[in-house]
C-alpha positions in Angstrom: -23.5 -0.3 -3.3 -20.5 1.6 -2.7 -19.5 4.7 -4.0 -17.2 5.6 -7.2 -13.6 6.0 -5.9 -13.5 9.6 -4.1 -10.2 10.8 -5.8 -11.8 10.3 -9.4 -15.0 12.4 -8.2 -12.9 15.1 -6.7 -10.7 15.3 -9.9 -13.6 15.7 -12.2 -15.2 18.1 -9.6 -11.7 20.3 -9.9 -12.1 19.6 -13.3 -15.3 21.2 -13.7 -14.5 24.3 -11.2 -11.4 24.9 -13.3 -13.8 25.1 -16.7 -16.5 27.2 -15.1 -18.9 24.4 -15.1 -21.6 23.9 -12.5 -21.7 20.4 -11.0 -22.6 18.2 -8.0 -22.3 14.7 -7.0 -25.2 12.4 -7.5 -25.7 8.9 -6.5 -26.7 6.6 -9.4 -28.3 3.3 -9.6 -28.4 2.8 -13.3 -26.6 -0.4 -14.2 -24.1 1.2 -16.5 -21.1 -0.7 -17.1 -18.9 1.5 -14.6 -21.4 0.9 -11.6 -20.4 -2.6 -12.0 -16.4 -2.4 -13.1 -15.8 0.3 -10.3 -14.4 -2.3 -7.9 -12.1 -3.7 -10.4 -11.1 -0.5 -12.2 -11.1 2.7 -11.0 -14.3 4.6 -12.6 -16.4 7.2 -12.3 -19.3 8.6 -14.4 -19.8 12.3 -15.8 -23.3 13.4 -16.6 -24.8 16.3 -18.7 -28.1 17.9 -17.8 -31.0 16.9 -19.9 -33.8 19.6 -20.5 -36.6 19.0 -17.7 -34.6 16.3 -16.2 -35.8 13.5 -18.5 -33.9 10.7 -19.2 -33.4 7.2 -20.5 -36.4 7.7 -22.5 -37.6 8.9 -26.1 -38.4 12.2 -24.6 -34.8 13.0 -23.1 -32.9 16.2 -25.0 -29.9 17.7 -24.3 -29.2 21.2 -25.4 -25.8 21.8 -27.6 -24.0 24.0 -24.9 -24.4 21.1 -22.1 -23.4 18.4 -24.5 -20.1 20.6 -25.6 -19.6 21.4 -21.9 -19.9 17.6 -21.0 -17.4 17.0 -23.8 -15.1 19.4 -22.6 -15.1 18.1 -19.0 -14.3 14.7 -20.2 -11.4 15.8 -22.5 -10.0 18.0 -19.4 -10.3 15.0 -16.8 -8.8 12.5 -19.4 -5.9 14.9 -20.1 -5.1 14.9 -16.1 -5.6 11.2 -15.9 -3.0 10.7 -18.8 -0.8 13.4 -16.9 -1.0 11.1 -13.9 -3.3 13.2 -11.8 -4.0 9.9 -9.6 -0.9 8.1 -10.0 0.0 6.7 -6.4 3.5 7.9 -7.0 2.3 11.7 -6.8 
């Protein structure tokens, strides 16, 4: 499986740094749409931590502060993309 585009991953990491958010790069084998589409349309995935790392089941719970931080990060990444951060002419 090919990784997500490095430029997009770096953009998200820089946005997280600038917002003072901790982050790390993770490999996923989840069959999310972006995993399948990343070779056709540039894509990345942003994750927020769930309590005790539980994911994709009824026991999953994410604290409000983590959800808000994830929303802030998404908004910042989108702002940077819409401002041309990954345009090839830059």
